[in-house]
Residue, then its C-alpha position, 0 to 999 in steps of 0.5 A: m500499500n502506497l501511503t505516499t500517493v494516497r496523502a497526496q490525493l488527500e492534500s488535493s484541491n480537488p475534492g473528488e480525489v480527496a474523497a477517493a483517497a479517504e474511501f480507500l483508507f476506509e476500505r483498507a482499515h475496515i476489519s473485513h480487509i485481510r491485512s486490517g490490522e497492518n494497514k492500521e498500524q501503516m496508516r498511523r506510522d505513515g501520518a495518515i490521521p492528521v490529514l484525514f482530519a484536515a479532509l473534514g474541512s473539505p466543501a465536499r461532503g463525500a470527502r467529509f463522509h469518508a474521512c470520518s468513516a476512515l478515521s472510526e475504522l482507524a479506531f476500531r479495536n487499535e488503541l494506539n490509533c485512538m490515542a493518535i486521533s485524540q492527540s491530533e491537533g484540532g482534530l476532536e474540534a473538527i468532529v465538534e463542528i460537524l456534530n453542530a452542523d445541519d447534516v444529521a446523517l453526517k453526525e452518525d458518522a462523525l460521532l462513530v469516530v468518538n465512540n471507537c475512540a472512548a470505546f477501545c482507549e480508556d485514556v482517550c476519554t479524559a481529552i474527549v470530555s475536555c473538548p470544548g463543546m464536545l459533551d453538550a453536542i453529544k447530549s443534543l444528540v441523544h434525543v434527536s429524531a434519526a435514530g441512528a445518531s441517537s443510538v451512537a450517542v448513547g453509545i458514546m455515553n455508555c463507553l465514557s461512563r466506564c471510565s472512572v476518571v470521567q464519571q463526575v465530570l459526566l455527572h456534573a454535565g447532566v448526562l445522567e438526565a440526559l440518558l433517563p428518558v432514553v429507557r423510557i421510550h417504548d418501541s420494538g426491535d433488536k436495536h430498539e432493545a440495544h438502545i435501551a440496553r446501552a443506555t441502561m448500562a451507562i446509568a449503571n455505571l454512572t450511579e453504581g448499579n441503583c436503577e430504583g425509579v429509572f423504569e417506569t415498570v419492573d417488566d421495563r426493567n427486567a427486559a432491559l436486564a435480559t437484553t443485557v445478559k443476552i448482548l453478553s452472550k453475543s459479545m462472547k461469541g464475536e457476534n454482531w447484534a442489532g448492528i453493534n460489536f460489543a466487547p465482553y468488556s463492555v458488558v461486564y462492566p456494568l453487570s458488575n454494577l448492576a448486580l450489586s442490586g438485591d432485586n437485579k441480583e434475583v432476576l439476572m439469575e433467572l436470566g441465565l447469567a450464572d450459565q454466561l459467567s461460567q462460560l466466560i470464565q472457563e474460555w477466558k484467554l489473555v487475549g482481546h480488548q481489556s481482557t485481564q479486567t474482563l475476568e476480574l469483573a466476571l469474578r466479581i459479579t460471581e462473587n456478588l451473586c454467591e451469598t445464598q444457597n440457592c445462588q450457590a446451587s445455580m452457580r454450581a449447575a451452570g459449571m462454575m466450579q470446574a471454571l474456578d478450578a481452571v483459574l486457579e490452575g493458573t496456566r492462562g497468564q492470570n495474575v495472582r489477585v484473580v487466582a486469588q479471587a478464584a479461591r475465595i469464590l471457590n471456598k464460598m461455593t463449597e460451604g457444606h450443608v448442616a446435615f452433611s457437616m453434622g454427619y461427619h463431626t466427630r462428636l455430633g455425627v458419631q451415630s451418622p452412617l457418613f461417620q462410618l466412611d473414610e475421607l477418600i469416600m466422603g470426598k467423593i460425595a462432597k464433589l458429587a454434591f458441592g463441585c468439590a472435595a473441600i468442606t467448609p463452614i455452611a453458606l448464608h440463607s437467601d432473603n426469602e429465607q432469613a429476613t435482611v435488614a433494608a440498608a439506609p439510602d446511600e450517595r448512589t440513591a441520593r445521586l439518582n433522586a436528584a437526577l429524576a427531580r431535575m428532570q420532572h421539575s424541567g419537564h424532560m421526563l416522558g410521561g404516561g410511557s408515551p413513545v418518542r415519535g419519528l425514530r429511525r434505526m440504523n446500523t452503528l459500531l460498539 
């Protein structure tokens, strides 16, 4: 690939040549190209990114469109390119200009550049939120009638919300208030479900999982949780869903927050999250976007869900014991922290039932037939019953077996209630479950 010639075309005064050169770069950077990864690296090294940003100032719409497409594809699954894009002088400002212009379709393409940068490189999130006018421009597009632009705008907020460094900036900028009406839009189809799920995930990240009062009905909340679990399954298979390529990390991060809620825990278990977590942990490899963090978060969710005997039984039935054993082997590049985390969960999940423990007790179980068996046989019984030969003290009872004391309202609840109150006062809350009119659905990336 001769980038010298392509760069000369990008700098041409002929808008047609500029558009053709930008389209050429897009096609060779696209994931479908056999040398996509190598081409992206070469384009960055040879200085294609600043020249593509310069093309955004072309009077020809085709040149601007293909330049946006090339930039978003360069950022897709390439952290170094994301950093180069965010650091390009005047680059983000050029995108803001497009977002504030009148061409709604072109706005979607410009948003994809920001979305992919925030999705695949957490370090650029600070640059994005610091760019003058960027957050206001994205917020204004969350509720536009063009569903494509709205979907990507919500996707950007979801990606940014995973960066702890900028979460307070997002809250102060009113991002939470902008996202809350999205989950109350009534429509149907995969793309609508994905739209609601991404808004839900962003809200969960910004409120640490507190979704109380966010949805109009319990059914709406359960539907959003079901979609999130479904997205996790698609992401683990590497499948595109609703025009979006989700990475497992982008789903387990908000799930780790959603699983903090007692109400959500029960629903998530009913939706089969245990099976998804077990498969993710069992098949995990030290490759892909945020792979180490993905395993840590999956284990965090598992540990959080294993507080009751019922949940532990579901986890064992899903094959979690074997998955944890695979982590403990430490042969796939797991760090010490992850191995210790898996050992802690395994210890919690092998807490035996009272009858089994007492039957092997030297004093209380002396009359039990179990007491006559040697340790080898008892170990085999324990493995069949609990998935592991280790026996430790009994697990906690579930909430419906043992009364619990309601926790006092915390900062997350206060933060969400304040946002809801401001929305109601300003009239932004959708009343009566009315759908937002005029939505069109288009394909987007992560």
